[in-house]
ROLUMLUM-750179 format. One record per residue (C-alpha): residue in one letter; x, y, z. Coordinates in steps of 0.1 Angstrom, whole numbers, padded with zeros to 4 digits, always signed. Example, Ala and Ser with C-alpha at 12.3 -4.5 7.8 and 13.67 -1.06 7.14 Angstrom:
% residues 2
a+0123-0045+0078
s+0137-0011+0071
***
This chain:
% residues 137
m-0160+0198+0153
s-0177+0166+0150
a-0157+0131+0140
a-0174+0135+0105
e-0165+0172+0102
e-0124+0160+0111
r-0121+0132+0082
l-0101+0138+0056
r-0125+0114+0032
p-0157+0095+0034
h-0157+0067+0057
p-0143+0032+0047
a-0175+0016+0048
s-0191+0040+0022
r-0158+0035+0004
m-0157+0003+0001
a-0194-0005+0000
g-0209-0029-0031
d-0197-0066-0046
e-0178-0047-0075
k-0157-0017-0076
t-0140+0005-0107
l-0112+0028-0094
d-0092+0054-0111
l-0063+0050-0093
r-0047+0083-0111
a-0075+0103-0096
k-0070+0087-0062
l-0035+0094-0062
r-0044+0134-0072
s-0069+0135-0047
l-0040+0123-0017
r-0014+0146-0033
a-0040+0176-0026
e-0042+0166+0009
a-0025+0187+0035
h-0020+0162+0060
s+0010+0138+0056
t+0023+0113+0082
d+0061+0100+0077
g+0061+0117+0039
h+0034+0102+0027
r-0001+0097+0021
q-0024+0066+0023
i-0057+0055+0014
a-0078+0018+0016
l-0091+0008-0018
l-0101-0023+0002
h-0100-0039+0033
h-0124-0067+0036
g-0112-0093+0063
p-0075-0099+0064
v-0072-0088+0027
r-0063-0051+0021
l-0059-0032-0007
i-0040+0005+0001
l-0027+0029-0022
y+0001+0053-0007
a+0019+0086-0024
f+0053+0095-0010
d+0072+0124-0009
e+0109+0121-0016
g+0120+0110+0016
g+0091+0092+0030
r+0092+0063+0046
i+0075+0032+0065
p+0090+0025+0094
q+0099-0012+0098
h+0071-0037+0103
q+0058-0070+0096
a+0021-0081+0082
p+0001-0112+0089
g-0005-0122+0053
w+0016-0124+0019
v+0026-0089+0009
t+0029-0076-0028
i+0047-0039-0030
h+0040-0028-0064
v+0056+0005-0075
l+0032+0026-0097
r+0054+0058-0102
g+0092+0067-0087
t+0119+0047-0067
l+0113+0026-0035
r+0137+0011-0014
v+0127-0015+0006
n+0147-0034+0034
a+0139-0068+0042
p+0161-0097+0061
d+0174-0106+0021
g+0186-0075+0018
e+0176-0042-0001
h+0153-0042-0027
i+0153-0012-0052
l+0121-0010-0072
n+0111+0011-0102
e+0082+0018-0116
a+0063-0014-0124
h+0086-0033-0104
l+0068-0057-0077
l+0083-0071-0047
t+0061-0098-0025
l+0070-0105+0010
a+0060-0137+0025
p+0037-0133+0060
n+0060-0116+0091
v+0086-0107+0069
p+0097-0076+0088
h+0107-0049+0059
d+0106-0008+0058
v+0101+0010+0027
d+0119+0045+0018
a+0112+0066-0012
l+0140+0076-0029
a+0121+0099-0049
e+0084+0117-0051
s+0070+0078-0057
d+0034+0060-0055
m+0028+0025-0040
l-0004+0002-0044
l+0002-0025-0014
g-0016-0056-0006
v-0018-0079+0021
y-0034-0116+0014
p-0040-0139+0043
d-0018-0164+0049
g-0030-0199+0030
p-0041-0192-0003
t-0060-0223-0019
g-0056-0234-0058
s-0028-0208-0061
g+0006-0214-0072
a+0020-0193-0049
a+0037-0219-0027
e+0051-0239-0055
g+0068-0207-0070
d+0046-0207-0101
***
């Protein structure tokens, strides 16, 4: 079986081609949940990966997790559905639907799904210009 036949979905280069994209997150999540393959109780797909900027959609099974790690940029964890627990140095964050957690670059954290959950993860390079993020806006 060739590498192309083994892929679960089209290669990221073709999925992310073009200067503008409209994405149906509900449809993407339905497709993710239909995939048999799961890693640590979750499935994921990169929606955007351009240089250091990443936007990744996750579909968690209850009990799914992402072990402790850190990212080299600002992180946003947006819960679209369900309940996630994020452990970070400042404590435990319980995030429900429509909650958003931001983490500074290199903050170690892990993610546990307390229920079947969907998450939109963003990773953005350090040092945004023209942003009020550094001033706390």
